[in-house]
Structures are given as structure tokens and as C-alpha cells.
N, C-alpha and C positions, 0 to 999 in steps of 0.2 A: 503494499500500500504505500502510495506517495503522498505526503503532506508537504506543503509549501508555506512558509512564514516569511512575510517581508517586514523589514525595519528600515524605513528610508530606502536607501540604495542596496541595503545588504539583504541577502536571501539565504534562509536556512532550509534546507531540503532534508526531510526525514523519510527514510525508506525502511519501514518495518516489514520484516519477512517478505522482500521483494522477489519477484519472478525475474527470470534472466532478461526478459523483454523490458521490465521496468528499469532495471539497472542500465541496460543498453540505451534505453530512451534518455534517462538522465546523464549518462556519461557523454552522449552525442550532444545533447542540449547545451551542456556546460563546457564542452571541449576538453574533456579530461585526456591527459596524455596516455599513450598506449602502455607504458610501463605500469601505470596505476591500473588500467583495465585488466591487464594480465593478472596482476596480483590479486583483484578482486575476484576473478573468475576461477583462480586455481584453488580456492578454499584451503589455505595453508594451515597447518596445525603450529606453525611458529609465528611470533610476533613480529611485525615489520613496521619501521618508522623510517620515513624518508623525508628529508627537508630540503628543498631547494629554493631558489629566488622567487618562484612563482607559486608553488604548491607545498602544503604540508599533507603528508599521508601517513596515516596510522592504522595498522590492521592488527588489532587486539583479540586474542582468544579469551573469553571470560569463562570462569567456572561455571559449570552446569548446575542448575538448580535441580534438585532431587526430582521434582515433579515433571521435569522437562522431557518432552518426547523427541526433541530436535536433535539431530546429530551435531549440528553445528551451534555454536553459541559465540558468534563473531561480533565485533563491534568495529566499524571502519569509519574513520574521518577522513574527508577530503576538503581542504580549505584553501582559499586564496584572499585576495583582497575584497573580493565583492561577494563571496558566497562561502557557506559551510554545508557540506553533504554528510549526513550521518546514515550508515547502513547497519541495521542490526537485525537479528534473526528472531529474537524474542521481545515482547513489550518491556520497556524500561520506564519505571515510574518517572524517574528524574527528568526525562525528556518530555513528559507531559507537564511536569511543573515547570520546566524551562520555557515551554511554549507559552504558558500564562505569563511568565515574567517578561517575554518579548512583547506581548500585547500591551502589558502595563507599561513598558518602557518606550513603547510607540507614542503614547500619550505623554510621559514625563520626559523622555529623551535624556534621562540623567545617567543611566548605567553604560549603554554601549556607545554613545557618542558617534554613531555611524562608522564604528571600527570593528573590523571583522575579527582582529585579533583579540579585542576586549571581549567581544561576544564568545569567541572560542573558549577563552579563559573561564568566563562565567559558566559556560556549558560544562567544561571539564570540572569545575569547583562544584557544581550541582550534582554531577555523577558521582564524585568523590564523597560528598555528604551523604547521598542517598545509599551508597554502598555501605558506608559506616553505620547508618541507621538499620540497614538489612542485617549486617553482622551482629549488632547489638540484639536485634529481635531473635536471630538465630541463637545466639548464645543464651538469652533467656529461656527459649525452648528447650535446648540442651540441659540446662540447669534444672528445669522443672522435671524433665525426662529422668535425669539422674536421680532426683528426689523420689520420684515415683519407684524407680528400680530398686532403690535402697529400702524403701518401705515394704515392697513386695518381697525382697530378699529376707527381710526380718520376719515377715509372716511365714515364709517358706521355711525358715530356720525353726520357727516355732513348731510348724506341722511336723518336721523331721525329728525333732526332739520328742514330740508327743508320740509320734509313731514308734520311735524306739523304746521309750518307756513302756507303751502298750505291749510291744513285743516282749520285753523283759518280763512284764507282769503276767502275760499269757504263758510264757515259758515256765516261769515260777508256779503258777497255778497247776500246769500240766505236770510238773515234775513233784510237786507235794501231794 
């Protein structure tokens, strides 16, 4: 799915779970260099960062969420002075939040100041903050799960001791 957001002369293109045709359309529309097109198409398992005078390109493999059915979980950035293209295989909450910030900044004009580098920096900051929140939430779930396991293991130990004592009593009764 292609979503485009405009902020004065800047454009942010968000491609979520894009088809090959959508990627081809966007890379043609924004005249993306061949080396970037090749790296997008090859679905690499290694992270790639390439900076040159006209483009910033980053291909990052994100950790897979346990519930994910997707084989890939990549996050790709292509940026220059007039646009930022983000390609990702799964929904990312921070990108939705960033689109709201862009709309707000269109009115106030205080954050991005029509500068794609500032916009890119804020986008990365939002992604970082969101991933921290997700890690804290997952850590909380793990702590709750550990506590539940500990409680169940105490109950299991009690049943085991009760079973052993019952066996001893039965053996004593049979022997006497």
C-alpha cells in the first residue's frame, strides 16, 4: 500500500507490504538509482547503509515479532533533499504517529522547516522511541510470565510432595 504525505516541498512516501509493482512505480517516479533498486529487489538478510551526495539508503532487517507470519521484516529508507521513501513489510506504529506529526507541522511549520534531513531525523527518533516502548512492554509481559511460572512451579512442588507423602502412607499402611 502506498501512502504519500506532503509537507511544503517535502514528500514522505510510505510503502507498507508493497507489491513489486508498487515498488517499481515509486522507484521510477522518484528516479531511484539502479544500485538502490537492485538492493531493494534482492531481499538481503544483511543490513546495508549507503550514503552519497544525492541519496541516503538504508536497508535494515528488523527482529521478527513472534506473531508475524511474514518471512521478511525489512525496513528500507531512501532519502534525498526533496523526499523520504520508507518501505516496510509489517505495520509500524511509529510511522502512523509520525504521519500525524507531519500533519501538525504542516500547520505550525516549526519542526521540519522544509528540511528533509530534519524530517528524516525526527522519523528515526520516533522509530527509536517506539521500539523502546515495545521493548518495555515485552519486558513487562516476560516478567508477568515468569511470575506465573514461579507460582505454578510452587503449586506443582506442593502436589509432588503431597503425592510422595501419600505414597509413603499407603506403603506404611500396606506393610503394617
